[in-house]
N, C-alpha and C positions, 0 to 999 in steps of 0.2 A: 654542269658536270657531264662527264662522258657516260653514256648508257650503252653497254655492249652486251649482246646476247651471249650466254654461256651454257655449258653443259652441266647437268647434274652428274655427280661421280660417286660410285660406291668405293673408290679408292683401291680396289683389288682387281679390277678388270683391265688387262693389258690392252684390250681393244679400245678402252676409253682413252688410254694414252695415245694410241695410234691415231684415233680420231682427233684428239686435241692437237697432237703434233702436226697433223695434216692441216688443220685450221690455222695454226701458227705459221706454218710454211706458206700457206696461201696468202695470209696477211702480209708477211715479209716480202713476198714476191710482188704483190700488188701495191703495197703502201710503204714498205720499209719498216713498219712497226706493227705490233700486235698487242691489243689490250683485251684480256680475257678475265672477266670478273668471276671470282669464286671458282676458278678452273683448276687450281692445284688440288690433287686428290685430298679429300678432307682428313683422312687419318695421317697423311704426311704433314699437312699444314698444322694439325693439332700437336703432333709429335715434335715438330720443329719449334713451335711456340713454347711448349713445356720445357724443351731442352734449353732454349734461349733464356727463359726465366730462371733456370736452375744454374746457369753459369755464374760463377762468383764475380762480383762487381770489379774486382782487381784485374780480371781477364780482359775487360774492355779498356781500350785506350782511346784517347782523344784522336779523332781522325785528322788526316792531313791531305795534302795534294802532292802528286809526284810519287816516285818510288826510288828505293836505293839511296844513292848519294844525293839525289834531287828531292828527297822527301822533305816536306816542310809543313809544319802545323800553322794554320792561318785562320784565325777565328773570324776574320772579315769574310772569308769564303764559306766556311762551314764550322758547325759547332757540335756535330753529332759525335758519338763514340762507337767504336767497332771492335769486333773480335773475329779474326780470320777462322775459317772453317777448314779443319783437317780431318783425315780419316781417324776413326777410333770409336767414338760414341755411336750407338746404333742410329739415332736420328740423322747425324751427320753423314753416315754411310748411306742411309736411304736417300738423302738429298743428292749426294754425289752420284749414286747409281741412277737416279731419275734424270739428272742433267746429262749423264753420259748417254742415256737412251735418246734424249732429245738431240744431243750432239750428233749421234750416229744417224738419226732420221734426217736431220737437216743437211748433213753432208751428202746423204744418198739422194735427197730430193732436190736440193738447191746447189750442190757442188761448192760449198763454201770453204772447204779445206780447214774446218775448225780443228785445232790441234790439241788444245788444253783448255782447262776451265779453272778459274779461281773465284772465290766468293767469301763474303764475310757477313756476319750478323751486324745489323746496325740498330742503334738505340738513339732516338731523339727524345730528349726530355722536354718539358714545357719551355717554349721559347726557342728551341733549337731549330736550325735551318741549314740549307745548303744552297748557296746562290747559283745563279745560272752559269752553266758550264757545259763542256762536251767531254765525253769519256775517252775520246781519242782524237788526236789531231790528224787532219786529212793527209794521207800519203805515208803515215808512219806504219800502217798495217800491223799493229800489235793487237789491240783490243778491237775485235770485229763486231761482236754481238753482245749487247748488254741485256741482263736478265734481272728483274726485280720481282720479289715475292713478298706479300704482305701478311701480317699476323695480328690484326687488330679487330676485335669483335665490337659490334655496336658503335662503330665510328660514325659521327654525325658531321655535317658540313661546318658546324660551329667549332669543331675540334681542330680545324685547320690541318696543317701537315700534308696538304695535297701535293702529289707530283704534278708538275706542269711540264708537258712535253711540247716543245716548239717545233714547227714544221721546217724551219730554216732560220738563218741568222736574222732575217728581216721580220719574222713573226714576233709580234709583241703581245699577243693574246694567249696562244697555246691551248692545249687540251688539259683540263684538270682532272686528275684521277684520284678518287678517294682511296686511302690505303686500307681497304677492307680485307678481312681474313680470307686467305686463299686466292686473292687476286694476283694475276701475273701481268707484267708489262715487259715486252721484249722488243728491242729496236736496234737498228744499225748504229754502232757506237759513234762513227764519224759524222753521221748525217743529222742528228737531232739534239740540239741544245736542250737542256732541261734544268729544273731546279726543284727543291723541296721547300715549300712555304713553311713558315714558323708553326710548330705544333703547339696546341694548347694542353695536351696531355701526353703521357708516355706513348711513343709510337715505335713499333718494332717491325723489322723487315729483314730481308736478305738482299744484298746487291752482289751481282756476279758478272763475270765477263768470259766469253769464249774468245780464245786467242788463236792466231795462226803461228806457224813456226817460221820466224824470220832470222834464224841463226846464220851467222857467217863465221869465217875462219877464227876470229879472235873474240867472238861475242856469242853467248848462248842466250837465245830469246825464244820462247819465254824462259825466264830465269828458273833455276832449280832450287 
């Protein structure tokens, strides 16, 4: 399992965010990925977990692959269910504000040109998985940076459901990250194949993506 040093957070200190964002930027610059265990401010993590648990089951839909006309549900690839995050509820607004601050910091520090952000709650029930895949195909320049946040207390290795982050297409072992409450994983979307191993209990998280603006004359991207 991956063991990564992390900061304690009081959840209310903006200097904590600046320090965390600096560490994430440094990781991305040096390795292309950042694993920060328990790094999401605790009040935000708890608020998002409570909000996710309060969402009616009907709001979650079986996840698929692709988007728009290319969207396809494929249980061979993934079996989780998702609920897209939009403005409205206070916890969702807090999350979107926090990621907007991260976006601004990374653009200033790394000049990534991040233009927009999209994310959804994800629920993996016992036995659910997401097989090895990439969040973006090389050269498409849509999803640039992937962000995963976890909301699972007391998660043990026997519970499964680890994220496995592979360093390249040839890597067969990867890094296993336990989906513990408040942990963050951020990585370049085109560079790192990854998968979610089958969970043995309910597993809750957010998956999100920073995108760049690749709009052309007859195509708006990111879509509105």
